[in-house]
N, C-alpha and C positions, 0 to 999 in steps of 0.2 A: 288577712287572707290576700292571696295574690291571684290575679286574673291572667290566664295564659292565652296569648294571641299567637298568630302564625309566625310572628317575627320578634316578639318581645314578651316579657313577663313584668307586670306592673303591680304595685301595691294598691289595693282598693281603699279608697278614702274611708275613714271612720271605722276601720276594722283593725284588729290586733295584728301588728306587724310580725309577731312571733308565734302565731298559732299554728304554723306549719300546715296550711291548707292551700291547695290549688283549686281555682274555679275554672272549669272548662265549659265550652258549649259543644253540644253534639246535635246532629240533625236527626229528627224523627222523620225518616224519609219513606214516602210511599212511591215506589218505582212504577206503579201501574200505568201512569200516563205515558211512560216511555218504553213500555214493553210491547213488542210487535204482536198484534192480535188481541191485545187487551181491549175490553169494552170501553176503557177510559182513554184509549190511545189518541182520540181526536180532541182531548181536552186542551184548552189553552194552558200554557205553562212556560215558565222561564226557560227550561231545558229545551223545549221544542223550537226555540229560536234557531238553534244550531242543528236541528233535526237529529237529535241523539237517540239511539236505540239501546235499550238495556237487554243484555242476554244473560240468562241464568244457565250456567254450565250444568246444573242439576237436571234441568228439563231435557237437555240433549243427551246427558249421560244415561238418563232413565231408559232411553230407547235402546241402549246397549247393555242393559243390566244382564249380568251373567247369572241366571237363575240356577244353572247346573251345579254351582258350588254352594248353594244355600244350605244343603244338608250338612256339608262339611263345616259350615260356619257354626253350627250348634255345638260341635266338639272343639273347634279351633276358632274362637271369635275373631282373632286377628286376621283371619282370611276375609273378613268383611271388606278390607281394603281392596281386594281383588274383585269384589262384586261389581264395582265401578272402577275398572283398572286404570292405572296411570297412563298406560299406552293409549287407551281410548280417549282419556281426557286430553292428552297432549295432541292427538290427531284433531280433535274437535277444536281446541284452542288455536292450533296452527291454521286450520281452515278459516276460522272466524277472523283471525289476525290478517291473513293474506287477502281475504276478501275485502276487509275494511280498507286496507292500504291501496288495493288496486282500484276500488270503486270510489274512494274518497268519502266513505260513509263513516260517520262518527259512531262508535259503539263503546259501551261500558260493560265489561265482562265481570259478573259477580261470582265469587266463590272459587277463585284459583287456589290450587294446593301444591303446585309443583315448581321447583327451582328452575326447571327447563323453560317453563312458560315465562317466568319473569326475566330470565336471561335473554329471551327473544325480545322482550319489551325493553330491556336495558340497551341492547344494540340499536333499537329504533330510537330511543331517547338520546343516545350518543350522537346519532346522525342529526338530531334536532338541536344539538349543541346545548343540551340541558346539564351535561356534566361539568362541575366546577372543580378545577384542580385545587384551588385554595382551601376547599373544605373536604375534598376527596369524596364527594357525594353528588347526587343529582339535585338540582333545584328547578323542577319543571314548572312551567306555566301551563297548568292543566287545561286551560281553554284551547290550547293549540293542538295537542296530539289527537290522532284519529282513534287511538285505542288507549283506554284506561281500564284499571282493574281494581276490584275489591277482594279482600280475604275475609272469610267468615270468622267470627270471634272464636267459635268452637275449634277451628283449625289452628288456633294459637294456644288455646287452653289445654288441649289434649294431644296425645301422640300415640303411636302404634302400641307401645307397652301398656297403655291404659285399657286396651281391649280385654285383657285377662281379668282385670278388676271390675270394670264397668259393663262389659258385654253389650247387650242391646241398648243400653242407655246412651251409647255413643255411636249407634248405627246410623250415621248421617249419609247424605248424598249431596256433594261429593264426600268421600270418606275421610276419616282421620288417617293421615299418612305416617310414615316412619319418622323417627326423631330428626333425621337430617333434613327432611322437607319442612318440618315445623321450624327448625332453626333458620332455614332459608327464608321463610316468611318474615321472621323478625329482622333478618339481615336486610331484606328489600324494603321493609317499612322504614328502617333507619337510614337506608341509602336513598330514600326519597322516590322510589319507583312505584310502590303500591300506593294507590290514591286514598283508599278508605278501608275502614273496618266495618263489616256488615253485622248488624245485630238482628237476629230473627224476631219477627213479631210474635205476639202471643197466639195461642192456638185458635182463639175466637176470631182472629183476622183483624182485630182493631189495632190501631197504631199504639205502639208502646209509649207510655208517658214517663217511664223511668226504668233504668236498668236493674236487673236482679242483683241481689246482694252478692251472689256468686261471681257475677261479671264485675261488679264494682271492686270486690276484694281482689280479683285477678288483676285488674288494671292498676289498682293501688300497689300491688306487689311489683308490677313491672316498673312503676315509677321509683319505688324504694330501692330496687335492685339495679336501677338504671339500664334495664333491658330495652326500655323505650324512654327517650328523653321527653320532658314535658312539652316542649314546642313541637316535637315530632308528633306526639299524641294529639295535641290540639289540631294539627293539620289533618290527621287521618280520622278524626272524629267529626270535623266540620269544614275547615277552610278549603281543603283541596277540592271537595265536591262543589263548593260554591264557585270556584274558578271554572269548573266544568259547566256551570249553569244549572246545577241541581239546587234549586232554592226552595226550602221548605221550612216547616216549623222547627225551631230550635229550643232546647231545654238545657238546664244547668246540670253539671256533674261536679260534685265536690269530692276531691281526693285528698286524704291525709298522707303526708310524706314525712 
C-alpha cells in the first residue's frame, strides 16, 4: 500500500508493495464554527486565528429561488438547473469575491458550480504569483488568498443529462449544471485553483465517519481513469484546507487503482 501526501507518494512499511492501493487522508470537517451567525461561531478554533468566514452559496441562492418554474420541472426535470440560475449564482459569487478583496476579509465559499467563478479566482491567483510555468498549473499557498472555494462532490458526480434518469434524486442547491460546467470543475481541481471537495453530512446532522460506497467508487474511477491525479486528490481531500487553517478530525480513505 502507498500513502499519498500533498507532494509525494511513499510505500507504507510492512505492506505489500504490489497490492495497488492508495491511502488518503480526508477531513471530517464541521464548518459551523466559521459560519457567520452560527451558534458555534464564537468557538475557539484553528481557523479563527485568521478570522475566516465560510459562506454557503446554497443559503444565498435559496433567497433567489425561482418557484415560478417548479411546475415545469415536473415535466422537464432538467429545468431544475434554472430554479437556482447560473446568473444569480454568478452575481452572488462576484459580490462575495469583491467584498472579500476590498475589505481584506478571508472567506471560503462552498459549492461553486460555474467556470466563470473559477476563472475570476484564477485571475486573482495569477496576481498572487501562484501560477507556475514549469508545471503549467497553479501551486497556491492557501494560507494567503482572501478567497478560496470548494466544489460539492455531487457537482462532480452528476451532470445536466442525468436529470432525465434521476429526476428529483439530484434536485440539489446549487443545482447540477450542464456537462461543460462539470468538466470545468475537474479542470480547476487539476489546475490547483479549487481548494477542496465538499462531502455532505448525513441527514441526522452528525459528522460523517466514512464516505458512501457510491462516493468511494466514484473517486476510485477518477484515479483509475486519471481524471484526477493521486497527489491532486490528496490535496483537495485534506492538505489544502489545512493550509487555510481548517484543522479538524481526519480519517482514512483507501482506494484501489
